[in-house]
C-alpha positions in Angstrom: -11.8 -21.2 -15.2 -9.8 -18.4 -13.6 -6.0 -18.4 -14.2 -3.6 -17.4 -11.5 -0.1 -16.2 -12.2 2.3 -16.9 -9.4 5.4 -14.7 -9.5 7.8 -16.2 -6.9 11.5 -17.1 -7.1 11.5 -19.7 -4.3 10.7 -23.0 -6.0 9.3 -24.8 -2.9 6.8 -22.0 -2.2 5.8 -21.8 -5.9 5.2 -25.6 -6.1 3.1 -25.6 -2.9 1.0 -22.6 -4.0 0.5 -24.1 -7.5 -0.6 -27.4 -6.0 -3.2 -25.8 -3.6 -4.5 -23.4 -6.2 -5.0 -26.2 -8.8 -6.7 -28.3 -6.2 -9.1 -25.3 -5.6 -10.0 -25.4 -9.3 -7.7 -22.7 -10.7 -5.4 -22.8 -13.7 -1.9 -21.8 -12.7 1.1 -20.2 -14.4 4.5 -19.5 -12.7 7.3 -17.1 -13.3 10.5 -16.9 -11.2 11.8 -13.5 -12.2 10.3 -10.1 -13.2 11.0 -10.2 -17.0 9.6 -13.7 -17.5 6.6 -12.6 -15.3 5.7 -9.7 -17.6 6.0 -11.9 -20.7 3.6 -14.4 -19.1 1.3 -11.7 -17.8 0.9 -10.3 -21.3 0.5 -13.7 -23.0 -1.9 -15.5 -20.6 -4.0 -12.5 -19.3 -4.4 -13.9 -15.7 -7.5 -13.3 -13.6 -5.2 -12.6 -10.6 -1.5 -12.3 -9.8 0.2 -13.5 -6.7 3.4 -11.4 -6.5 6.5 -11.8 -4.4 8.3 -8.5 -3.6 11.9 -9.8 -3.6 12.6 -11.0 -7.1 15.8 -11.2 -9.3 16.1 -8.6 -12.0 13.0 -6.6 -11.2 11.4 -6.4 -7.8 7.7 -6.7 -7.0 7.2 -2.9 -6.7 8.3 -2.4 -10.2 6.2 -5.2 -11.5 3.2 -3.9 -9.7 3.5 -0.6 -11.4 3.9 -2.2 -14.8 0.8 -4.4 -14.2 -1.2 -1.4 -13.0 -0.1 0.5 -16.1 -1.7 -2.2 -18.3 -5.0 -2.8 -16.5 -6.9 -3.6 -13.4 -5.8 -7.2 -12.8 -6.0 -8.0 -9.1 -2.7 -8.4 -7.3 -1.9 -10.1 -4.0 1.6 -9.3 -2.7 3.7 -11.7 -0.8 6.6 -10.5 1.4 8.8 -11.3 4.4 8.4 -7.6 5.4 5.8 -7.2 8.0 6.2 -3.5 8.9 3.0 -1.5 8.7 4.8 1.0 6.4 5.5 -1.7 3.8 1.9 -3.0 4.1 0.4 0.4 3.5 2.8 1.1 0.7 1.7 -2.1 -1.1 -2.0 -1.3 -0.7 -1.6 2.4 -1.7 0.4 1.4 -4.7 -2.5 -0.6 -6.1 -2.2 -4.1 -4.5 -5.6 -5.7 -3.6 -4.2 -7.6 -0.7 -0.8 -8.0 1.1 0.4 -11.2 2.9 3.5 -11.6 5.0 5.6 -14.8 5.2 5.3 -17.3 6.6 1.8 -18.1 5.6 -0.3 -21.2 4.9 -1.2 -22.1 1.4 -4.8 -22.5 2.5 -4.8 -18.9 3.5 -3.5 -17.8 0.1 -6.3 -19.7 -1.6 -8.8 -18.1 0.7 -7.4 -14.6 -0.1 -7.5 -15.3 -3.8 -11.1 -16.3 -3.6 -11.9 -13.3 -1.5 -10.3 -10.8 -3.9 -12.0 -12.4 -6.9 -15.4 -12.2 -5.1 -14.7 -8.5 -4.2 -13.9 -7.7 -7.9 -16.4 -9.6 -10.1 -16.4 -6.7 -12.6 -12.9 -7.9 -13.7 -14.1 -11.3 -14.9 -17.5 -10.5 -16.5 -16.1 -10.1 -20.0 -17.1 -6.5 -20.4 -14.3 -4.0 -21.0 -16.3 -0.7 -20.6 -19.3 0.6 -18.8 -21.2 3.6 -20.1 -23.2 5.9 -17.8 -24.1 8.8 -20.0 -21.0 11.0 -20.3 -19.2 8.8 -17.8 -17.2 5.9 -19.2 -15.4 3.4 -17.0 -12.8 1.4 -19.0 -12.1 -1.8 -16.9 -9.3 -3.1 -19.1 -7.3 0.1 -19.1 -8.3 0.9 -15.5 -9.3 4.4 -16.6 -12.3 6.7 -16.1 -13.5 9.3 -18.7 -15.9 12.2 -18.5 -16.9 13.9 -21.7 -14.0 12.1 -23.4 -11.3 13.4 -20.9 -9.5 11.0 -18.5 -10.3 11.5 -14.8 -7.2 10.9 -12.7 -8.1 8.8 -9.6 -6.0 7.1 -6.9 -5.9 3.3 -6.9 -8.2 3.1 -3.9 -10.7 5.7 -5.2 -10.8 3.9 -8.5 -11.4 0.5 -6.8 -14.3 2.0 -4.8 -15.8 3.5 -8.0 -15.4 0.2 -9.8 -17.1 -1.7 -7.0 -20.0 0.7 -6.7 -20.6 0.8 -10.4 -20.8 -3.0 -10.5 -24.0 -2.7 -8.5 -26.0 0.4 -9.6 -28.8 1.6 -7.3 -27.7 -0.8 -4.5 -26.9 0.7 -1.1 -23.7 -0.2 0.8 -22.8 0.6 4.4 -19.4 1.9 5.3 -18.5 -1.5 6.9 -19.5 -3.3 3.7 -17.4 -1.0 1.6 -14.4 -1.4 3.9 -14.7 -5.2 3.7 -15.1 -5.2 -0.1 -12.7 -2.5 -1.2 -10.2 -2.0 1.7 -10.2 -5.6 2.8 -11.2 -7.3 6.0 -7.8 -6.7 7.7 -7.9 -2.9 7.2 -7.1 -1.3 10.5 -7.8 2.4 9.8 -10.9 4.5 10.4 -14.2 3.9 8.5 -14.1 7.6 7.8 -11.7 6.7 4.9 -14.8 5.7 3.0 -16.4 9.2 3.5 -13.2 10.8 2.3 -12.9 8.6 -0.8 -16.6 9.3 -1.6 -16.0 13.0 -1.3 -13.0 12.8 -3.6 -15.0 10.8 -6.2 -17.8 13.4 -6.2 -15.3 16.2 -6.7 -13.7 14.3 -9.6 -17.0 13.4 -11.2 -18.6 16.8 -10.6 -19.3 17.2 -14.4 -21.2 13.8 -14.6 -24.7 14.5 -16.0 -27.0 14.9 -13.0 -29.9 13.4 -14.9 -27.8 10.3 -15.7 -26.4 9.4 -12.3 -24.6 10.4 -9.1 -23.0 8.9 -6.0 -25.7 9.3 -3.3 -25.6 9.3 0.5 -28.6 7.6 2.1 -28.5 8.9 5.7 -28.2 6.1 8.2 -27.9 3.5 5.4 -24.8 4.1 3.4 -23.7 5.0 -0.2 -25.2 4.2 -3.6 -24.0 4.5 -7.2 -27.4 5.8 -8.5 -28.2 5.7 -12.2 -31.4 6.8 -13.9 -32.8 3.6 -15.3 
C-alpha cells in the first residue's frame, strides 16, 4: 500500500485530505512544519508527498529542494498562489504537479493517482537500471555514464526515467506531454523535441550497440535497447 506524506500547516485541510486519501486506499502521514516533515520523510519513505508552500520554519520551496536532493519521490505542491510564474517555478524546481487553493479533496486524490500512474518506476522496488555503460539510479535520482554523473534538469530526468521504464516502446509527443509534463501543461509540444535533443547530447557517449533514444518519423520517440 502506498504511503502519502501530507505537509500542511492548516489542520482542517490536513484532516480532510487525510480522510479522503485513506478512503482511496492510501496510508497517510502528516507533518505541520518543515523540520517535522523532513524527519517523517526520512523515517517513513513515502510514495508521494503533498506539499504546501507556506509553512512555518521552512517553506515548501526549501523542502522541495531537500526532498529532491535525497531522491526522486513524487511531489504535488499546494499553494494559494495562482500566478503562472509560481506554477512554472514549482514545476521547473522538480515538482510533479502544482495545485492552487481552493481545491476539492477529490481532485487531490485524482492528481495523486495520476502522478503515481505516470511514475511507476518509483514504486517497483528496483533502485538502479543498467543499460550497458548507462546506469540510472532511481533512489538517488542520478544518471551515470562510464561511472561519471550526468547532470540533467528535473524535467529532462523525468523524461528519461519515463522512457527507460518502457524500453523499445514508442510514445507520441502528446503522450509524453501527458505523462511527463502533465495534462494541464499549456506550452508547446516542441518542448518534448528540445528535451530529447538535450538528452541525446548528454548521453552522447552511451554505447551505440547498447541503446539510444530514437525518433520514429511520424510516430514519436523510443528508448531503444539492444535485447
